[in-house]
C-alpha positions in Angstrom: -134.1 12.4 13.7 -131.5 11.6 16.2 -132.0 12.1 19.9 -129.7 15.0 19.8 -131.8 16.6 17.0 -135.1 15.7 18.9 -133.6 17.4 22.0 -133.0 20.6 20.2 -136.4 20.2 18.3 -138.4 19.9 21.5 -136.6 23.0 23.1 -137.6 25.1 20.2 -141.2 23.6 19.8 -141.9 24.1 23.4 -140.3 27.6 23.9 -143.8 29.4 24.0 -145.5 26.5 26.0 -145.5 25.9 29.8 -144.7 22.3 29.5 -141.4 21.0 31.0 -139.0 18.4 30.0 -140.1 15.0 31.4 -137.7 13.3 33.8 -135.9 10.2 32.6 -138.5 8.0 33.7 -141.7 10.1 33.4 -144.3 9.5 31.0 -145.3 12.3 28.5 -148.1 14.6 29.8 -151.2 15.2 27.9 -151.8 16.5 25.4 -149.3 14.4 23.3 -146.5 16.3 21.6 -146.5 16.8 17.8 -144.1 14.4 15.9 -140.9 16.2 14.8 -140.8 16.9 11.0 -138.4 14.2 10.3 -139.6 10.8 11.3 -137.2 8.8 13.6 -135.3 6.2 12.1 -137.1 2.7 12.2 -136.1 0.2 14.8 -134.1 -2.6 13.3 -136.3 -5.7 12.5 -134.0 -8.4 13.8 -133.3 -6.9 17.3 -130.2 -7.7 19.3 -126.5 -7.1 18.6 -123.8 -9.5 18.5 -121.2 -9.6 21.4 -119.6 -6.2 21.5 -115.9 -5.5 22.0 -113.1 -7.8 21.2 -115.3 -10.8 21.5 -117.8 -9.5 19.0 -115.9 -11.0 15.9 -115.0 -14.1 17.5 -118.4 -15.8 17.7 -120.8 -13.5 19.6 -122.7 -14.4 22.8 -125.0 -17.4 23.5 -128.1 -15.0 23.2 -128.1 -11.9 21.0 -128.2 -8.6 23.0 -131.0 -6.1 22.5 -131.1 -3.4 20.1 -129.6 -4.5 16.4 -129.8 -6.9 13.9 -128.5 -10.4 14.5 -124.9 -10.9 13.8 -122.7 -13.8 12.7 -121.5 -16.4 15.1 -123.0 -18.0 18.2 -120.2 -19.3 20.4 -120.9 -18.8 24.0 -118.8 -16.5 26.2 -117.1 -19.2 28.1 -116.0 -21.1 25.1 -115.0 -17.9 23.5 -112.7 -17.0 26.3 -111.0 -20.3 26.2 -110.7 -20.9 22.5 -111.0 -17.7 20.4 -108.2 -16.7 18.1 -109.2 -15.7 14.8 -111.6 -13.2 13.3 -113.3 -15.0 10.6 -116.5 -17.2 11.0 -116.6 -19.2 8.0 -114.6 -22.4 7.3 -112.8 -20.8 4.3 -109.0 -20.8 4.1 -107.3 -17.4 4.1 -103.9 -16.0 4.9 -103.7 -14.6 8.4 -101.8 -11.2 8.8 -100.3 -10.5 12.4 -99.1 -7.2 13.3 -95.3 -7.0 13.8 -93.4 -4.0 14.8 -91.0 -2.8 12.1 -87.4 -3.7 12.4 -86.0 -0.2 12.3 -82.5 -0.5 14.2 -80.1 1.4 11.9 -77.6 -1.1 10.3 -74.4 0.6 11.8 -75.7 -0.1 15.5 -74.2 -3.5 16.8 -74.2 -2.4 20.3 -76.7 0.2 21.5 -75.5 0.2 25.2 -74.1 3.5 26.5 -71.1 3.5 29.0 -71.1 6.9 30.9 -72.6 7.3 34.4 -72.6 5.2 37.4 -74.1 1.8 37.7 -77.5 1.3 39.6 -79.0 -2.1 39.8 -82.8 -1.9 39.4 -85.9 -4.2 39.7 -88.4 -4.0 36.7 -91.9 -5.2 36.3 -91.2 -8.1 34.1 -91.3 -11.8 34.4 -89.5 -14.4 32.4 -91.6 -17.0 30.4 -89.6 -20.0 30.8 -89.6 -23.0 28.3 -87.4 -25.7 27.0 -84.6 -24.8 24.5 -86.1 -26.8 21.8 -89.6 -25.6 22.4 -92.0 -25.1 19.3 -95.6 -24.4 18.7 -97.4 -26.4 15.7 -99.9 -24.9 13.6 -102.7 -26.6 11.8 -105.3 -25.9 9.3 -108.7 -27.6 10.0 -111.2 -28.4 7.2 -114.7 -29.8 7.6 -116.3 -31.9 4.9 -119.3 -31.1 4.4 -118.6 -27.5 5.4 -119.8 -26.4 8.7 -120.9 -22.9 9.2 -121.3 -22.7 12.9 -118.2 -22.0 14.8 -119.7 -23.7 17.8 -120.4 -26.7 16.0 -116.9 -26.9 14.5 -115.5 -26.6 17.9 -117.5 -29.3 19.3 -116.9 -31.7 16.4 -113.2 -31.2 16.8 -113.0 -31.5 20.7 -114.4 -34.9 20.6 -110.9 -36.2 19.5 -109.1 -35.3 22.7 -107.3 -38.5 22.7 -105.7 -37.5 19.5 -105.1 -33.8 20.2 -104.6 -33.8 23.9 -106.2 -31.7 26.4 -104.0 -28.7 25.6 -104.9 -26.7 22.4 -106.3 -23.4 21.1 -108.7 -23.6 18.2 -110.7 -20.7 16.7 -112.7 -22.6 14.3 -110.2 -22.8 11.6 -106.8 -22.6 12.9 -105.5 -25.1 15.5 -102.4 -24.7 17.6 -100.9 -27.7 19.6 -97.8 -27.9 21.8 -97.0 -31.2 20.1 -96.6 -32.5 16.6 -99.1 -35.1 15.3 -97.6 -38.3 13.9 -98.9 -37.5 10.2 -98.6 -34.2 8.4 -102.1 -34.7 7.3 -104.6 -36.3 9.7 -108.1 -37.3 8.9 -110.8 -38.0 11.5 -114.6 -38.4 11.6 -117.2 -36.9 14.0 -121.0 -37.6 14.1 -123.1 -34.5 13.9 -125.8 -34.9 16.7 -128.5 -32.8 14.8 -128.9 -35.5 12.1 -126.3 -38.2 12.7 -124.2 -37.2 9.6 -120.4 -38.3 9.4 -118.2 -35.2 9.1 -114.8 -35.6 7.9 -112.2 -33.4 9.7 -108.8 -32.9 7.9 -106.2 -31.5 10.1 -103.2 -30.4 8.0 -99.8 -29.0 9.4 -99.1 -25.8 8.1 -96.4 -24.3 10.1 -93.8 -25.2 12.9 -93.3 -21.9 14.8 -90.4 -20.8 16.8 -90.8 -19.2 20.2 -90.0 -15.7 18.6 -92.5 -15.9 16.0 -95.3 -13.0 16.0 -98.1 -15.7 15.8 -96.4 -17.4 18.9 -96.6 -13.9 20.8 -100.3 -13.8 20.0 -100.8 -17.4 21.2 -98.9 -16.7 24.4 -101.2 -13.7 25.3 -104.3 -15.8 24.5 -103.0 -18.4 26.8 -102.5 -15.7 29.5 -105.9 -14.5 29.1 -107.1 -18.0 30.0 -104.9 -17.9 33.0 -106.3 -14.5 34.3 -109.8 -16.0 33.8 -108.9 -19.0 35.9 -107.8 -16.7 38.8 -111.2 -15.0 38.7 -110.2 -11.9 36.9 -112.8 -10.3 34.7 -112.0 -8.7 31.4 -113.2 -5.1 31.1 -112.1 -3.4 27.9 -108.7 -4.5 27.2 -107.5 -5.0 30.6 -108.4 -7.7 33.5 -109.8 -6.5 37.0 -110.8 -8.0 40.3 -114.3 -6.7 41.1 -114.0 -8.4 44.4 -111.3 -6.2 45.5 -113.2 -3.0 44.6 -112.9 0.0 46.9 -115.8 2.3 47.3 -115.3 6.1 47.8 -118.9 7.1 49.1 -118.3 10.7 49.6 -117.6 11.0 45.9 -119.9 8.2 44.6 -117.0 6.5 43.0 -115.6 2.8 42.9 -112.0 2.0 42.3 -111.6 -1.6 40.8 -108.0 -2.9 40.9 -106.6 -5.0 38.0 -103.6 -5.5 35.8 -102.4 -4.6 32.3 -100.3 -7.3 30.9 -98.4 -8.3 27.6 -96.1 -10.9 26.7 -93.4 -10.0 24.0 -89.8 -10.9 22.8 -87.2 -8.7 24.1 -83.4 -8.8 23.9 -82.6 -12.3 25.0 -85.9 -13.7 26.5 -89.7 -13.7 26.2 -91.1 -11.6 29.1 -94.4 -10.9 30.6 -94.9 -7.3 31.4 -97.3 -6.6 34.2 -98.4 -3.4 35.8 -101.1 -2.3 38.1 -104.2 -0.7 36.5 -107.4 0.8 38.1 -110.8 1.2 36.6 -112.7 4.2 38.2 -116.4 4.3 37.8 -119.5 5.7 39.4 -121.1 3.7 42.3 -124.5 5.0 41.0 -126.2 4.2 37.6 -126.6 6.3 34.6 -130.3 6.7 35.3 -129.3 8.1 38.7 -127.1 10.8 37.2 -130.0 11.7 34.7 -132.3 12.1 37.5 -129.8 14.3 39.4 -129.3 16.4 36.2 -133.1 16.8 35.6 -133.4 18.3 39.2 -130.5 20.7 38.2 -132.0 21.7 34.7 -134.3 24.4 34.0 -137.3 24.0 31.7 -136.7 22.3 28.5 -132.9 22.2 28.8 -132.6 18.7 30.2 -132.4 17.0 26.9 -129.7 19.2 25.7 -127.9 18.9 29.1 -128.0 15.1 28.9 -126.5 15.2 25.4 -123.9 17.6 26.5 -122.9 15.8 29.6 -123.1 12.2 28.8 -122.5 11.7 24.9 -118.9 10.6 24.4 -118.7 8.9 27.9 -117.9 5.1 28.2 -120.3 3.0 30.4 -119.9 -0.3 31.6 -122.8 -2.8 31.8 -122.1 -5.0 34.9 -124.2 -7.9 33.9 -121.7 -8.7 31.0 -118.8 -6.4 32.0 -118.7 -4.7 28.5 -118.1 -1.1 27.7 -119.9 1.1 25.4 -119.7 4.6 24.2 -122.8 6.8 24.6 -123.5 8.2 21.2 -127.1 9.4 21.7 -130.3 9.0 23.7 -133.5 7.6 22.1 -136.1 9.5 24.1 -139.1 7.6 22.3 -138.3 4.0 23.2 -138.7 2.5 26.5 -137.9 -0.9 28.0 -141.0 -2.3 26.5 -139.3 -1.9 23.2 -139.5 -5.1 21.3 -137.1 -6.6 18.9 -136.8 -10.0 17.3 -134.3 -12.8 18.3 -132.6 -14.8 15.7 -135.3 -17.3 15.8 -137.7 -14.5 14.8 -139.5 -14.5 18.3 -140.3 -11.0 19.5 -139.1 -10.0 22.9 -139.1 -6.8 24.9 -135.7 -5.5 26.5 -137.3 -6.0 29.8 -138.2 -9.6 29.1 -134.8 -10.0 27.6 -133.0 -9.1 30.7 -135.3 -10.9 33.0 -134.8 -14.2 30.8 -131.0 -14.0 30.4 -129.7 -12.3 33.3 -132.4 -12.6 36.0 -132.7 -8.7 36.2 -136.0 -7.0 36.7 -136.2 -3.7 35.4 -137.3 -1.1 37.9 -138.2 2.1 35.8 -140.2 1.1 32.8 -140.3 4.8 31.7 -136.5 5.3 31.2 -135.3 6.4 27.7 -132.7 4.2 25.8 -128.9 4.9 25.4 -127.8 4.6 21.6 -124.3 3.2 21.2 -123.5 3.3 17.3 -121.3 0.6 15.7 -117.5 1.3 15.4 -115.7 1.4 12.1 -114.5 -2.2 12.6 -118.2 -3.4 13.4 -119.5 -1.7 10.1 -116.6 -3.6 8.3 -117.9 -6.9 9.8 -121.5 -6.0 8.7 -122.9 -4.9 12.0 -124.4 -1.4 11.1 -127.3 -1.2 13.5 -127.0 0.6 16.9 -127.0 -1.1 20.3 -129.8 0.0 22.6 -128.9 0.0 26.4 -130.9 0.8 29.5 -129.5 3.7 31.6 -130.5 1.7 34.6 -128.0 -1.0 33.9 -125.2 1.3 32.9 -122.2 2.6 35.1 -120.4 5.6 33.7 -116.7 5.1 33.9 -113.7 7.6 34.3 -113.7 10.8 35.7 -115.6 13.8 34.3 -113.8 17.1 33.7 -115.5 18.6 36.9 -114.2 15.6 38.9 -110.7 16.1 37.6 -110.7 19.9 38.6 -112.0 19.0 42.2 -109.0 18.8 44.4 -110.8 16.7 47.2 -112.0 14.1 44.5 -108.4 13.6 42.9 -106.8 13.6 46.4 -109.1 10.7 47.6 -108.8 8.7 44.3 -105.1 9.1 44.2 -104.9 7.5 47.6 -106.0 4.2 45.9 -104.4 4.7 42.5 -101.1 6.4 43.2 -99.1 3.2 44.4 -95.5 3.8 45.7 -92.7 1.3 44.4 -92.7 -0.8 47.6 -96.5 -1.4 47.2 -96.4 -1.9 43.5 -93.4 -4.5 43.9 -95.4 -6.1 46.6 -98.6 -6.4 44.4 -96.8 -7.8 41.3 -95.1 -10.3 43.5 -98.4 -11.4 44.9 -99.9 -11.4 41.5 -97.1 -14.0 40.2 -97.6 -16.0 43.4 -101.3 -16.4 42.7 -100.7 -17.5 39.3 -98.1 -20.0 40.0 -99.8 -21.6 42.8 -103.3 -22.0 41.1 -103.7 -25.8 40.2 -105.6 -24.9 37.0 -103.1 -22.6 35.8 -100.4 -25.0 36.7 -102.1 -27.8 34.5 -102.7 -25.2 31.6 -99.2 -24.0 31.5 -97.5 -27.4 31.9 -99.5 -28.5 29.0 -97.9 -26.0 26.8 -94.6 -26.5 28.4 -94.4 -23.1 29.8 -93.9 -21.4 33.3 -93.4 -18.1 34.7 -90.5 -17.1 36.8 -91.1 -16.6 40.6 -89.4 -13.1 40.8 -89.4 -9.8 39.2 -86.3 -9.5 36.8 -83.3 -7.4 37.8 -81.8 -5.1 35.4 -78.6 -3.1 35.2 -79.1 0.6 34.7 -76.9 3.8 34.7 -77.3 7.2 36.1 -76.3 9.8 33.8 -73.8 12.5 35.0 -75.7 15.6 36.5 -76.3 18.6 34.5 -75.1 22.0 35.2 -77.9 24.9 34.7 -76.7 28.2 33.9 -78.1 31.7 33.8 -76.7 35.0 32.8 -72.9 35.8 33.4 -72.4 32.0 33.9 -74.2 31.8 37.2 -75.0 28.2 38.1 -78.3 27.3 39.5 -78.3 25.0 42.6 -79.6 21.9 40.9 -80.2 18.8 43.0 -80.8 15.5 40.8 -82.7 13.8 43.7 -85.7 16.3 43.3 -84.9 17.8 40.0 -86.2 21.5 41.1 -84.2 24.5 41.0 -87.2 27.0 41.4 -86.0 27.9 45.0 -83.0 29.4 43.5 -84.6 31.2 40.6 -85.5 34.5 42.5 -82.8 37.0 42.1 -80.8 35.5 39.4 -80.7 37.1 36.2 -82.1 35.3 33.0 -79.9 34.6 30.1 -81.7 36.8 27.7 -84.1 39.2 29.6 -86.7 41.3 27.7 -87.8 44.6 29.0 -91.6 45.0 29.1 -92.2 48.7 28.3 -95.5 48.7 26.6 -98.2 46.3 27.7 -101.8 46.2 28.4 -103.7 44.7 31.4 -107.4 44.0 31.2 -109.6 43.0 34.1 -113.1 43.5 35.5 -114.0 45.8 38.4 -114.2 43.0 41.1 -110.6 41.9 40.1 -109.2 45.4 40.4 -107.2 44.7 43.7 -105.7 41.5 42.3 -104.7 43.3 39.3 -102.9 46.2 41.3 -101.1 43.5 43.5 -100.0 41.6 40.4 -98.6 44.7 38.7 -96.7 45.8 41.7 -95.1 42.3 42.4 -94.2 42.0 38.7 -92.3 45.3 38.8 -90.6 44.0 42.0 -89.4 40.6 40.8 -88.5 41.8 37.3 -85.4 43.9 37.9 -83.3 41.2 39.9 -83.9 38.8 37.0 -82.8 41.6 34.4 -86.3 42.5 33.3 -87.5 46.0 33.5 -91.2 45.8 33.7 -93.0 49.3 33.2 -96.5 50.3 34.4 -99.1 49.0 32.0 -102.0 50.4 30.0 -104.9 49.6 32.4 -108.4 48.8 31.1 -111.1 48.0 33.7 -114.3 46.3 32.5 -117.7 46.7 34.0 -118.6 43.0 33.1 -117.0 39.7 32.1 -118.6 39.3 29.0 -116.6 37.8 26.1 -117.4 40.9 23.9 -116.2 43.2 26.5 -112.8 41.6 26.6 -112.4 41.6 23.0 -113.7 45.1 22.6 -111.2 46.2 25.1 -108.4 44.5 23.5 -109.2 46.0 20.1 -109.2 49.3 21.5 -106.0 49.3 23.6 -103.7 46.7 21.7 -101.7 48.7 19.0 -98.8 47.9 16.8 -96.5 48.9 19.7 -98.0 46.7 22.3 -95.4 44.1 23.4 -98.0 41.9 25.3 -101.7 41.6 26.5 -102.4 40.5 30.0 -105.9 39.4 30.9 -107.3 38.6 34.4 -110.3 36.3 34.1 -112.7 35.6 36.9 -113.1 31.9 35.9 -111.5 29.6 33.5 -114.5 29.5 31.1 -113.3 27.9 27.9 -115.3 30.2 25.4 -113.9 33.3 26.8 -110.2 32.0 26.8 -110.7 30.7 23.2 -112.0 34.1 22.1 -109.0 36.0 23.8 -106.3 33.5 22.3 -108.0 33.6 19.0 -107.8 37.6 18.9 -104.2 37.6 20.1 -102.8 34.8 18.1 -104.5 35.4 14.9 -106.6 38.6 14.3 -104.2 41.0 16.1 -100.9 38.9 16.7 -99.4 39.9 20.1 -98.2 37.6 22.9 -100.9 37.3 25.5 -101.0 35.9 29.2 -104.3 34.8 30.8 -104.4 34.5 34.6 -107.5 33.3 36.5 -108.3 35.4 39.5 -108.1 32.3 41.7 -104.3 32.0 41.0 -104.0 35.5 42.6 -106.2 35.0 45.6 -103.5 34.0 48.2 -101.4 37.1 49.0 -98.7 35.1 50.7 -98.0 33.2 47.5 -98.2 36.3 45.1 -94.4 37.0 44.9 -94.0 33.2 43.9 -96.7 33.6 41.4 -95.5 36.8 40.1 -91.9 35.2 39.6 -93.2 32.4 37.5 -95.6 35.0 35.3 -92.7 37.1 34.7 -90.5 34.0 33.5 -93.5 33.1 31.3 -93.8 36.7 30.0 -90.0 36.8 29.2 -90.3 33.7 27.1 -93.3 34.9 25.3 -91.5 38.1 24.4 -88.6 36.0 22.8 -86.3 35.7 26.0 -84.5 32.9 27.2 -84.3 31.8 30.9 -81.5 29.1 31.6 -79.3 27.0 29.4 -77.0 24.1 29.6 -73.7 23.0 27.8 -74.6 21.6 24.5 -71.2 20.4 22.9 -72.6 19.6 19.5 -72.1 22.3 16.8 -74.5 23.4 14.0 -77.3 21.3 15.5 -80.9 21.7 15.1 -83.4 19.8 17.4 -87.1 19.4 16.1 -90.0 18.5 18.1 -93.3 17.1 16.5 -96.5 16.4 18.3 -100.2 16.1 17.0 -103.6 16.9 18.6 -106.9 16.1 17.3 -109.0 19.4 16.3 -111.8 19.6 18.5 -113.9 21.7 15.9 -113.3 19.6 12.9 -113.7 15.8 12.8 -110.9 14.0 10.9 -108.5 16.7 11.0 -105.4 16.7 13.3 -103.2 19.7 14.1 -99.3 19.1 14.2 -97.2 21.2 16.4 -93.6 21.6 14.9 -90.9 23.2 16.9 -87.3 23.8 15.5 -84.4 25.1 17.7 -82.7 28.2 16.3 -79.4 28.6 18.3 -76.4 26.7 19.7 -77.8 26.5 23.2 -81.1 25.1 22.0 -83.1 27.9 23.8 -84.7 29.7 21.1 -87.3 28.0 18.8 -89.2 28.5 15.6 -92.7 27.2 15.5 -95.5 26.4 13.1 -98.6 24.2 12.8 -99.7 21.9 10.0 -103.3 20.8 9.5 -103.5 17.3 8.4 -106.6 15.4 7.4 -107.1 11.6 7.7 -105.8 10.7 4.0 -103.5 13.6 3.6 -99.7 13.2 3.5 -97.7 14.8 6.4 -95.2 16.1 3.8 -97.8 18.7 2.5 -97.6 20.9 5.6 -94.0 20.0 6.7 -92.2 21.3 3.6 -93.4 24.8 4.3 -92.6 24.5 7.9 -89.3 23.1 7.7 -88.3 25.6 4.9 -89.1 28.6 7.2 -87.3 26.9 10.1 -84.1 26.5 7.9 -84.3 30.0 6.6 -84.7 31.3 10.1 -81.7 29.2 11.4 -79.5 30.4 8.6 -80.6 34.0 9.4 -79.4 33.5 13.1 -76.4 31.3 12.5 -75.1 32.2 9.0 -75.2 28.6 8.1 -77.7 25.6 7.9 -77.6 23.0 10.4 -75.3 20.0 9.8 -77.1 17.6 11.9 -81.0 17.5 12.6 -82.5 15.4 15.3 -86.4 15.0 15.4 -88.0 14.0 18.5 -91.5 12.5 17.2 -94.3 12.4 20.0 -97.7 11.2 19.7 -97.1 7.7 18.1 -99.6 5.2 19.5 -99.4 1.5 19.7 -99.5 0.1 16.2 -98.4 3.3 14.5 -94.7 2.9 14.4 -94.9 1.1 11.2 -96.6 3.9 9.3 -94.2 6.4 10.9 -91.2 4.4 9.9 -92.4 3.6 6.3 -94.2 6.9 5.5 -93.0 9.9 7.8 -89.3 8.9 7.8 -88.8 9.2 4.1 -91.0 12.2 4.0 -89.1 14.0 6.7 -85.7 13.3 4.8 -87.3 14.5 1.6 -88.5 17.6 3.5 -85.2 18.6 4.6 -83.5 18.3 1.2 -86.2 20.2 -0.4 -86.4 22.9 2.1 -82.5 23.4 2.3 -81.8 23.3 -1.5 -80.7 20.7 -4.0 -77.0 20.3 -2.3 -78.3 20.3 1.1 -77.8 16.8 2.7 -77.9 17.1 6.6 -77.2 14.1 8.9 -80.5 13.2 10.4 -81.8 11.2 13.2 -85.5 10.5 13.9 -86.5 9.5 17.5 -89.9 8.3 18.5 -90.7 9.4 22.1 -93.3 7.3 23.8 -94.8 8.4 27.4 -97.6 5.9 27.5 -95.9 2.8 28.5 -96.4 0.0 31.2 -92.7 -0.4 32.0 -91.6 0.5 35.6 -88.3 0.6 37.5 -87.7 0.3 41.2 -84.4 1.1 42.8 -83.5 -1.0 45.9 -83.1 1.2 49.1 -82.0 -1.4 51.8 -85.1 -3.9 52.3 -87.4 -1.7 50.3 -88.0 -0.3 46.9 -88.0 3.4 45.8 -88.1 5.3 42.7 -84.8 5.7 40.6 -83.2 9.0 40.4 -83.7 11.3 37.5 -81.2 10.5 34.7 -81.5 6.6 35.1 -81.0 5.0 31.8 -82.0 1.2 31.0 -80.6 0.0 27.5 -80.6 -3.6 27.9 -82.7 -6.7 28.9 -86.1 -5.1 28.4 -85.4 -3.3 25.4 -86.2 -4.7 21.9 -83.6 -6.5 19.8 -84.9 -5.0 16.5 -85.0 -1.6 17.9 -82.2 1.1 18.9 -84.1 2.1 22.0 -83.6 3.0 25.5 -85.7 3.9 28.6 -84.9 7.1 30.5 -86.3 8.3 33.8 -85.9 12.2 33.7 -88.4 13.5 36.0 -88.7 13.2 39.8 -92.1 12.4 41.5 -93.1 12.9 45.1 -96.0 10.4 45.1 -96.5 7.0 43.4 -94.0 5.3 41.0 -92.2 7.1 38.3 -93.0 6.2 34.8 -89.9 6.3 32.4 -90.1 7.4 28.9 -89.3 5.2 26.0 -87.0 6.5 23.2 -86.8 4.5 19.9 -84.2 5.7 17.3 -85.9 4.7 14.1 -83.5 6.5 11.7 -79.9 7.8 12.3 -77.2 9.0 10.0 -75.8 11.4 12.5 -72.9 9.2 13.6 -73.6 10.0 17.3 -72.8 7.1 19.7 -75.5 5.8 21.9 -74.1 7.5 24.9 -74.4 10.8 23.0 -78.0 10.2 22.0 -78.9 9.2 25.4 -77.1 12.3 26.9 -78.6 14.7 24.6 -82.1 13.4 25.1 -81.6 13.9 28.9 -80.4 17.4 28.5 -83.4 18.4 26.4 -85.6 17.5 29.2 -84.1 20.4 31.2 -85.0 23.1 28.8 -88.7 23.5 29.3 -89.2 26.9 30.5 -92.8 26.4 32.0 -91.4 24.2 34.8 -88.4 24.7 36.9 -87.1 21.2 36.7 -86.8 18.2 34.3 -89.8 17.0 32.4 -90.7 13.5 31.0 -90.0 14.3 27.3 -87.5 16.7 25.5 -88.5 20.2 25.8 -89.2 20.6 21.9 -91.9 17.7 22.1 -93.4 19.4 25.1 -93.4 22.8 23.2 -94.9 21.2 20.3 -97.8 19.6 22.4 -98.4 22.9 23.9 -98.7 24.6 20.5 -100.9 21.6 18.9 -103.1 21.7 22.0 -103.6 25.4 21.9 -104.5 25.3 18.1 -106.6 22.2 18.2 -108.6 23.5 21.3 -108.9 27.1 21.0 -107.7 28.7 17.6 -108.4 26.2 15.0 -106.4 28.4 12.5 -102.7 28.9 11.8 -101.5 31.4 14.3 -99.8 34.5 12.8 -96.3 34.2 11.6 -95.4 37.4 13.5 -95.4 35.1 16.7 -93.2 32.2 15.1 -89.9 33.0 16.9 -91.5 33.3 20.4 -92.8 30.8 22.8 -96.3 32.6 22.7 -98.2 29.4 23.3 -96.7 28.7 26.9 
């Protein structure tokens, strides 16, 4: 039985007894507990795990770590960081597959640069990797006869021929990379094995002469740079590198912020560039065991075990003795630090002895339970199927909990260290490259490969798109200032494009929120008419308590077929209550709904502003429109697609699909699709798009001539799957949904928010954020893509993050200028924020829809609501 199951079993078994849950380090009190009905899984006989994380399949650690059966490979960590490239331990030859981004630039695109707008020179966080014009990398395959199984031994045997190979090389036990070509295509040398003085023949065969743009070369570049980072005393934690010596403590919140860098070398338009950006690792300054003791003090009776599972399972912990990260999957409450396992030499050792011997760490609490970290899918594929056991005393929880993120004080104090302004970011990056270029070890390594980094950040030419005009009813133009991208100050008193009167609605609240409910109703009736909305008095339902059932019962009683909207005032933001209300209003009895937390209404001086924003939301949920822009394209449909993992069902994703219905791109049709891991996207999209095209025809009398799809939610490494599978599926969907003779012009644009590219505008001697509308479509874009960067939002603190747009399919005939301008226009049309946002509005609407269904509803919302923005 797992730790999670045992926790529940203990709670049930001890319900009638007076025994309390023992603390993390407390021994079981007598009399002993009866064993659970299902026996715990037997501990693995062979003990410790191989090295975890990226290093695990490249040779492992010098000593096995505690908890699971021995894995393959025994290369020490220091050798690993210097030499590791491949993924297989045996000396057999096999073809290596390297991930390459698909070449998806449409054939007709010869110049993807736009021309409109004013020029703006910017600095970007890229450094040029300099090399000789005729630079090449030479790849060799290395055979050993007789065969050698140990990677460590293969490396040692080959490294003894430094006079032949030179000091600069990269070898993973099978593939050798050199910056020079050996005299012979096939070179044979001999080495003596020290264990038995046997002569080992080593055959080094040239297999490839790689140009600088080869994907394999890019991988070697990044391996070399990881060596460089190690030489300047940076430590790898997860995928990025950090400097523990520069960590900053935030004692009032028991947090530590460790600065570092996220880096990648890749081929861009004309050069190979290093992208470097600041990163921060946030972790607790106390240990997991300390947190467990704190939780024990807060828990009541037998809830401690369940509380631990609920609070910590799924968290990522860092073990500082090796800077590795692990996921907490469970707790084993029956094992202790005196738990014994076997090393590879069949010697039995306890966890406490293991840490004393290998890390010189004395375990202080011998009664603490063990953390269970189960192997990932890639570990299982490599044969490591046993869990890893960790000691809470040696684990540090990373990241911020939901409670911490909701605490304004915590986020403010953390943001003071992580929110770096453009000037500070530019200075830190410049210091970073100076440290690299001035280090003697780095200079020797880089010169050996014939490589060098430029001394300065790259300068790039950008353009600022023309400022957009925002209109409301009667052609009234909102005062929009591009420098702050916020027109909320001018919203009050201006009529909405399509106001909807709120005549029959219900408000539900508890007795203690009665005053806030009355104030809200009064202010709504006051702000509505100037915007064109007539808001009548609602049907009032006052509850005696705040139980979930009370809210649902009231809604069942007061919501009728004539009800336009149900508004509930909630005392707290409890998720289960919110989920129950949304499930009732979106599925069981479809009606637009609005949930307002009591805290939002607590400041009377802000109530008029809050009421204005709520009124705008209500108008959208009732099918109204707020503002619009000039959209010159006719018969255009814009589609937003985003996905979200369903929190209730593992392996199932929710796809939100939003389709525009009118010329102004302000009305939308929405549906969700549920997709399992092995299921084709087309299964749900056909139904969704058919419904959208039918609705579009109903509104406009024709089908759209052009359809532009903005696809969000595509992670690193997923572009190939989207291009090879989703693009033909989407094109097939449009044809099948619109009829046999329907053949619209289609563009599919992948929108990516999580990127490391940054741009800095020069403001005299210092750096500042570029203004909204800044477009970069050269130098740092990819030659195999039709892509561009767009800064559409304005930020007051820190450095603005641009959004990357990649047009992977395009038959619309639109010029690059038109595609860039349309993308920027769409960032103005998100009605939940009075300004521009990071992505086109349909993408954000699709995210809101997928999030609502994946987090709260877990079912298809009613089609009655499909033509309204009920999910805002």
